[in-house]
Kinemage of the C-alpha trace (Angstrom):
@kinemage 1
@onewidth
@group {chain A} dominant
@subgroup {mainchain}
@vectorlist {calphas} color= white
{ca met a 1} P 23.697 8.334 1.961
{ca pro a 2} L 22.478 11.700 1.492
{ca val a 3} L 18.911 12.526 2.819
{ca gln a 4} L 16.956 15.603 2.347
{ca ile a 5} L 14.386 17.481 4.618
{ca glu a 6} L 11.673 19.157 2.823
{ca tyr a 7} L 8.284 20.569 3.778
{ca arg a 8} L 5.705 20.069 1.164
{ca asp a 9} L 2.277 21.717 1.005
{ca ser a 10} L -0.739 19.451 -0.032
{ca phe a 11} L -0.601 18.442 -3.438
{ca ser a 12} L -3.221 16.261 -5.863
{ca val a 13} L -2.294 13.043 -7.702
{ca ile a 14} L -4.711 11.314 -10.338
{ca gly a 15} L -3.792 7.905 -11.173
{ca lys a 16} L -4.962 4.344 -11.345
{ca leu a 17} L -5.947 3.093 -7.659
{ca gly a 18} L -5.330 -0.633 -6.263
{ca glu a 19} L -5.007 -2.313 -3.060
{ca gly a 20} L -3.642 -5.661 -1.992
{ca leu a 21} L -1.216 -7.347 0.518
{ca ala a 22} L 1.841 -5.609 1.139
{ca ala a 23} L 3.886 -8.723 0.792
{ca glu a 24} L 2.428 -9.013 -2.698
{ca gly a 25} L 3.036 -5.651 -4.004
{ca gly a 26} L 5.470 -6.573 -6.895
{ca lys a 27} L 2.466 -8.413 -8.189
{ca trp a 28} L -0.406 -5.808 -8.318
{ca ile a 29} L 1.427 -2.414 -8.189
{ca pro a 30} L 3.090 -2.819 -11.729
{ca val a 31} L -0.270 -3.552 -13.289
{ca leu a 32} L -1.497 -0.004 -11.997
{ca trp a 33} L 1.490 1.726 -13.759
{ca glu a 34} L 0.755 -0.242 -17.097
{ca lys a 35} L -2.790 1.073 -16.881
{ca ala a 36} L -1.785 4.598 -15.903
{ca asn a 37} L 0.948 4.659 -18.541
{ca his a 38} L -1.164 3.117 -21.557
{ca asn a 39} L -4.064 5.592 -20.519
{ca phe a 40} L -1.998 8.880 -19.816
{ca asp a 41} L -3.673 10.694 -22.626
{ca glu a 42} L -7.080 10.792 -20.465
{ca ile a 43} L -5.212 12.954 -17.807
{ca arg a 44} L -2.563 14.727 -19.963
{ca asp a 45} L -4.280 18.110 -19.751
{ca leu a 46} L -4.770 17.854 -15.962
{ca ala a 47} L -1.028 17.166 -15.500
{ca lys a 48} L 0.840 19.940 -13.741
{ca lys a 49} L 3.855 21.215 -15.676
{ca asp a 50} L 6.875 23.366 -15.041
{ca asn a 51} L 7.850 26.442 -16.806
{ca glu a 52} L 9.087 24.385 -19.512
{ca gly a 53} L 6.136 22.557 -20.220
{ca asn a 54} L 7.651 19.368 -18.631
{ca leu a 55} L 5.615 17.301 -16.119
{ca val a 56} L 6.384 18.129 -12.516
{ca gly a 57} L 6.506 14.460 -11.345
{ca leu a 58} L 4.841 11.128 -11.235
{ca trp a 59} L 3.775 9.479 -7.704
{ca gly a 60} L 3.408 6.272 -6.296
{ca ala a 61} L 1.350 7.624 -3.557
{ca met a 62} L 0.534 5.258 -0.892
{ca ser a 63} L -2.298 5.084 1.844
{ca asp a 64} L -3.644 2.617 4.545
{ca ile a 65} L -6.965 0.859 3.394
{ca ser a 66} L -9.046 3.683 4.904
{ca glu a 67} L -7.247 6.505 2.889
{ca ser a 68} L -6.355 8.422 5.807
{ca phe a 69} L -2.804 8.255 4.698
{ca glu a 70} L -1.680 6.228 7.320
{ca arg a 71} L 1.233 3.504 6.902
{ca trp a 72} L 0.642 0.310 5.364
{ca thr a 73} L -0.179 -2.790 7.616
{ca asp a 74} L -0.550 -6.020 5.957
{ca gln a 75} L -2.515 -4.515 3.183
{ca gly a 76} L -2.351 -0.917 1.704
{ca lys a 77} L -3.607 1.087 -1.332
{ca tyr a 78} L -1.613 2.399 -3.997
{ca leu a 79} L -2.246 5.186 -6.661
{ca ala a 80} L -0.055 4.987 -9.589
{ca gly a 81} L 0.054 8.473 -11.231
{ca cys a 82} L 0.672 12.035 -11.737
{ca glu a 83} L 0.798 15.413 -10.229
{ca val a 84} L -2.100 17.623 -11.244
{ca ile a 85} L -3.577 20.911 -10.797
{ca asp a 86} L -5.555 21.717 -7.739
{ca asn a 87} L -9.030 21.228 -7.589
{ca cys a 88} L -9.324 19.339 -10.933
{ca asn a 89} L -11.668 16.211 -11.234
{ca ala a 90} L -10.600 12.773 -11.961
{ca pro a 91} L -12.053 11.184 -15.289
{ca ala a 92} L -14.117 8.148 -15.215
{ca gly a 93} L -11.919 5.045 -14.242
{ca trp a 94} L -9.250 7.391 -12.311
{ca ala a 95} L -8.896 8.305 -8.710
{ca arg a 96} L -7.983 11.693 -7.318
{ca trp a 97} L -6.023 11.982 -4.084
{ca val a 98} L -4.986 15.130 -2.161
{ca ile a 99} L -1.937 14.141 -0.138
{ca pro a 100} L -1.715 16.079 2.931
{ca ala a 101} L 0.964 18.858 3.900
{ca tyr a 102} L 4.053 17.051 5.389
{ca lys a 103} L 7.944 17.645 6.317
{ca tyr a 104} L 9.589 14.899 4.724
{ca ala a 105} L 12.752 12.983 4.788
{ca ile a 106} L 13.634 12.016 1.161
{ca ile a 107} L 16.236 9.797 -0.064
{ca gln a 108} L 17.085 8.763 -3.873
{ca cys a 109} L 17.172 5.196 -5.065
{ca asn a 110} L 16.617 3.175 -7.910
{ca leu a 111} L 14.653 -0.167 -8.086
{ca asp a 112} L 17.733 -1.902 -7.442
{ca thr a 113} L 18.538 0.108 -4.365
{ca tyr a 114} L 14.892 0.435 -3.052
{ca asp a 115} L 14.635 -2.306 -0.405
{ca glu a 116} L 18.049 -1.314 0.828
{ca lys a 117} L 17.384 2.276 1.088
{ca phe a 118} L 13.849 1.935 2.456
{ca arg a 119} L 15.460 -0.421 5.492
{ca tyr a 120} L 18.363 2.218 6.002
{ca met a 121} L 15.903 5.165 6.695
{ca ile a 122} L 13.429 2.890 8.751
{ca thr a 123} L 16.469 1.235 10.843
{ca glu a 124} L 19.219 3.987 10.566
{ca tyr a 125} L 18.603 7.505 9.524
{ca leu a 126} L 15.077 8.095 11.311
{ca pro a 127} L 15.927 6.711 14.589
{ca ser a 128} L 19.443 8.221 14.745
{ca asn a 129} L 17.884 11.709 13.991
{ca asn a 130} L 14.984 11.212 16.418
{ca tyr a 131} L 12.256 10.940 13.627
{ca ser a 132} L 9.167 8.814 13.325
{ca ile a 133} L 7.077 8.002 10.476
{ca val a 134} L 3.924 9.830 10.682
{ca gly a 135} L 2.058 8.601 7.482
{ca ala a 136} L 2.408 6.514 4.528
{ca val a 137} L 5.777 6.544 2.476
{ca his a 138} L 5.406 7.828 -1.238
{ca glu a 139} L 7.434 7.227 -4.232
{ca phe a 140} L 8.409 10.123 -6.486
{ca tyr a 141} L 9.503 9.591 -10.224
{ca lys a 142} L 10.954 12.582 -11.870
{ca pro a 143} L 9.847 12.200 -15.783
{ca gly a 144} L 12.708 11.957 -18.212
{ca glu a 145} L 15.004 10.536 -15.579
{ca thr a 146} L 15.619 6.723 -15.734
{ca asp a 147} L 18.303 5.062 -13.342
{ca glu a 148} L 18.409 7.238 -10.359
{ca gly a 149} L 14.922 9.379 -10.924
{ca leu a 150} L 12.996 7.568 -7.926
{ca trp a 151} L 12.842 9.284 -4.390
{ca leu a 152} L 11.064 7.760 -1.231
{ca tyr a 153} L 9.348 10.448 0.637
{ca phe a 154} L 9.054 9.691 4.227
{ca pro a 155} L 6.538 11.955 6.130
{ca ile a 156} L 8.052 12.775 9.506
{ca glu a 157} L 6.052 15.476 10.796
{ca arg a 158} L 2.276 16.691 10.172
{ca ala a 159} L 1.745 20.090 8.764
């Protein structure tokens, strides 16, 4: 399974924020995406875009309950949102996170292979390459891509 290593500067995400039990993420996270998608026009002008005017990316950003971007324990926080221009303010009803700079190990998947690829990274790839996870894992969705447009970002080194 191909894995990319990439350094990424800090970046901002505005989205719909929720928290809950990790084991019940399948119940409460989709609701956040529904709210974010339904109300996207409220943040459209803040969204970061490429040279062709396309959205740079959607993020399922994760953090521990204290919002210090540590890994989830039995609970976690999830921000379903869009990468936005730096230093903007979140409108009422939205939250803004600044994701710290990290070096990431990145693997592509889809919803059907998500668990398998996540497990592969944790149990095989990271240990065999002497990496450990140093923060919360994030999901990246490339707008316009459907089946294989999901990447898991495993932070392996703090910047």
